[in-house]
MARTOR-926225 format. One line per 4 residues: number of its first residue (from 0); for each residue x, y, z of N, C-alpha, C. Coordinates in steps of 0.1 Angstrom, whole numbers, m for minus. Example, Ala and Ser with C-alpha at 12.3 -4.5 7.8 and 13.67 -1.06 7.14 Angstrom:
0> 132 m57 78 123 m45 78 132 m33 78 | 128 m22 71 137 m11 71 129 0 79
//
This chain:
0> 8 m12 0 0 0 0 9 12 0 | 4 23 m7 12 35 m7 10 43 6 | 20 50 10 20 58 22 12 71 18 | 2 74 26 m5 86 24 3 98 28
4> 1 110 22 8 122 27 3 125 40 | 11 132 48 6 136 61 15 131 72 | 10 129 84 19 126 95 26 113 93 | 39 113 99 47 101 98 45 92 110
8> 38 97 120 36 89 132 21 88 135 | 17 77 140 3 75 144 3 71 159 | m4 79 167 m5 76 181 m18 67 183 | m16 56 190 m27 48 194 m26 47 210
12> m36 54 215 m37 56 230 m48 49 236 | m45 42 247 m54 34 254 m55 38 269 | m68 39 274 m70 44 287 m71 33 298 | m77 37 309 m76 29 321 m81 15 320
16> m74 6 326 m77 m9 327 m76 m17 314 | m72 m10 303 m70 m18 291 m57 m27 292 | m49 m24 301 m37 m33 304 m42 m46 309 | m55 m47 313 m60 m60 318 m68 m67 307
20> m68 m63 295 m75 m70 284 m71 m85 284 | m80 m93 282 m78 m108 282 m80 m114 296 | m80 m105 306 m83 m110 320 m95 m104 326 | m98 m91 323 m109 m84 329 m122 m86 320
24> m132 m91 327 m145 m93 320 m144 m98 306 | m138 m110 305 m137 m116 292 m150 m118 285 | m161 m119 292 m174 m121 286 m178 m108 278 | m172 m97 281 m174 m84 274 m163 m81 264
28> m150 m83 269 m139 m78 261 m131 m89 254 | m135 m101 256 m128 m113 250 m115 m116 256 | m107 m125 249 m95 m130 255 m83 m124 249 | m84 m115 239 m73 m109 233 m66 m99 243
32> m53 m100 244 m45 m91 253 m42 m78 246 | m38 m68 254 m33 m56 249 m21 m58 240 | m12 m67 244 0 m70 236 m4 m75 222 | m14 m83 221 m19 m88 208 m25 m76 200
36> m32 m67 207 m38 m56 200 m27 m47 195 | m16 m45 203 m5 m37 198 2 m44 186 | 4 m57 186 10 m64 174 1 m61 162 | m12 m62 163 m21 m60 152 m19 m46 147
40> m19 m36 156 m18 m22 152 m5 m19 145 | 6 m25 150 19 m23 144 20 m29 130 | 14 m40 128 14 m47 115 6 m38 105 | m5 m33 109 m13 m25 100 m6 m12 97
44> m1 m5 108 6 7 106 18 6 96 | 25 m6 97 36 m9 89 32 m9 74 | 20 m14 71 15 m14 58 15 m1 51 | 13 10 60 12 23 55 26 31 57
48> 36 24 62 49 30 64 48 40 76 | 39 38 85 37 47 96 44 42 109 | 50 51 116 56 48 129 44 48 139 | 44 38 147 32 36 157 37 38 171
52> 31 49 177 33 51 192 21 44 199 | 23 33 204 12 25 211 14 26 226 | 4 32 233 6 35 247 m7 32 255 | m5 29 268 m16 27 277 m13 33 290
56> m24 40 296 m22 46 309 m35 44 317 | m33 44 330 m45 44 339 m47 58 345 | m40 68 339 m40 82 345 m45 92 335 | m55 100 339 m61 110 330 m50 120 326
60> m42 126 335 m33 136 331 m22 131 321 | m18 118 323 m8 113 313 m15 112 299 | m27 108 299 m34 108 286 m35 121 279 | m38 131 287 m39 145 282 m25 149 277
64> m14 146 284 m1 149 280 2 143 266 | m2 130 265 1 123 252 m7 129 241 | m19 133 243 m27 140 232 m20 153 228 | m15 160 238 m8 173 235 5 170 227
68> 12 159 231 24 155 224 21 152 209 | 10 144 207 6 141 193 2 154 186 | m4 163 192 m7 176 186 5 183 181 | 15 184 190 28 190 186 35 183 174
72> 33 170 173 39 163 162 30 162 150 | 18 168 151 8 168 140 5 153 136 | 4 145 146 2 130 144 m13 128 145 | m18 118 136 m31 113 137 m32 105 150
76> m44 104 156 m46 97 169 m58 87 167 | m55 76 173 m66 66 175 m66 64 190 | m78 65 196 m78 65 211 m90 55 215 | m86 47 224 m96 39 232 m96 45 246
80> m104 55 249 m103 62 262 m108 54 273 | m115 43 271 m120 34 281 m129 43 291 | m127 42 304 m135 49 313 m134 64 313 | m123 69 306 m122 84 305 m132 89 294
84> m138 81 287 m148 85 276 m159 93 282 | m163 89 294 m177 93 299 m177 105 308 | m165 109 313 m165 120 323 m153 129 322 | m144 127 313 m131 135 313 m132 147 304
88> m136 158 310 m135 171 303 m121 175 299 | m111 173 308 m97 176 303 m93 169 291 | m97 156 290 m93 148 278 m100 154 266 | m113 156 267 m121 162 256 m115 175 251
92> m111 184 261 m105 197 257 m92 195 250 | m84 185 254 m71 183 247 m74 177 233 | m83 168 232 m86 162 219 m92 172 209 | m99 182 214 m105 193 205 m94 201 199
96> m82 201 204 m71 209 198 m64 202 186 | m67 189 184 m60 182 173 m65 187 159 | m56 187 150 m59 191 136 m59 178 127 | m52 168 131 m52 156 123 m64 147 127
100> m67 137 118 m78 128 121 m77 121 135 | m88 120 141 m90 114 154 m100 103 154 | m97 90 156 m106 80 156 m108 75 171 | m120 73 175 m123 68 188 m127 53 186
104> m121 45 194 m124 30 193 m129 25 207 | m139 16 206 m143 9 218 m145 m6 214 | m140 m15 222 m140 m29 219 m155 m34 219 | m163 m29 229 m177 m33 229 m185 m22 222
108> m198 m25 220 m207 m16 214 m213 m8 226 | m207 4 229 m211 12 241 m226 15 240 | m232 15 229 m246 19 228 m255 8 232 | m250 m4 234 m258 m15 239 m254 m19 254
112> m246 m10 260 m242 m12 274 m251 m4 283 | m248 m5 296 m256 2 306 m255 17 303 | m265 24 307 m267 38 303 m255 47 306 | m248 44 317 m236 53 320 m225 51 310
116> m225 40 302 m214 38 292 m218 42 278 | m230 48 276 m235 50 263 m232 64 257 | m228 74 265 m225 87 259 m211 91 261 | m203 90 251 m189 93 252 m187 108 249
120> m180 115 258 m176 129 256 m166 130 244 | m157 120 244 m147 119 234 m153 120 220 | m164 114 218 m171 114 205 m173 128 199 | m174 138 208 m176 152 204 m164 158 197
124> m153 152 199 m140 157 192 m136 147 181 | m141 135 181 m136 125 171 m141 127 157 | m132 124 148 m135 124 133 m145 113 131 | m143 102 137 m152 90 136 m151 81 148
128> m161 72 150 m161 63 161 m164 49 156 | m156 40 161 m158 26 158 m160 18 171 | m171 11 173 m173 4 185 m181 m9 182 | m178 m19 190 m185 m32 189 m178 m42 181
132> m167 m40 175 m160 m50 166 m149 m56 173 | m148 m55 186 m137 m61 193 m124 m55 189 | m113 m62 191 m99 m57 188 m98 m53 173 | m106 m59 164 m106 m56 150 m109 m41 148
136> m116 m35 157 m119 m21 156 m107 m12 155 | m96 m16 161 m83 m9 159 m79 m9 145 | m79 m20 139 m75 m21 125 m84 m12 116 | m97 m13 118 m106 m5 111 m103 10 113
140> m100 14 125 m97 28 128 m84 32 120 | m74 24 121 m61 27 114 m64 29 99 | m71 20 93 m74 21 78 m83 33 75 | m92 36 84 m101 48 82 m93 61 83
144> m84 62 93 m76 74 94 m66 75 83 | m60 64 78 m51 65 67 m58 69 54 | m70 64 52 m78 68 41 m82 83 41 | m85 88 53 m88 102 55 m76 111 52
148> m65 106 56 m52 114 53 m49 113 38 | m50 102 32 m47 100 18 m56 108 9 | m68 109 13 m77 117 4 m78 132 8 | m70 135 19 m69 149 24 m82 155 26
152> m92 147 30 m105 152 34 m104 160 46 | m110 172 47 m109 180 59 m116 173 71 | m111 175 83 m118 170 95 m130 178 96 | m142 172 97 m155 179 98 m164 173 108
156> m174 180 111 m184 175 121 m193 165 115
//
């Protein structure tokens, strides 16, 4: 595949408790580990000649710092904010400063979950949202972001 014009680095950011993928609530999140998700993301990013910054944190401030770092590098961002999705105004504010495409990913379909998990604040800043496809959602997000960059479509509401 040809490398699209645009950022040379893709940030893939993961929020609280995603380090426990494969162990935590496997009936919801499956048995795939975060290390396996990372391997998948790196493989797909390599197809596009993109450097992949794959990170996970349990701390809101660290996530905000990473988003600001991505902004400084004009990097596209894929984020699974996990529990930060639903109450983190600081994360939303940081994400709203991004100029490159931003894809929000959730392993489960948050719209079929309990009410408190159904409205993501992060979606207000996202170029697009992928949820409910398990770990494959990360691959879909990478491909969608790369397509957006390749076609140089403006980030819009």
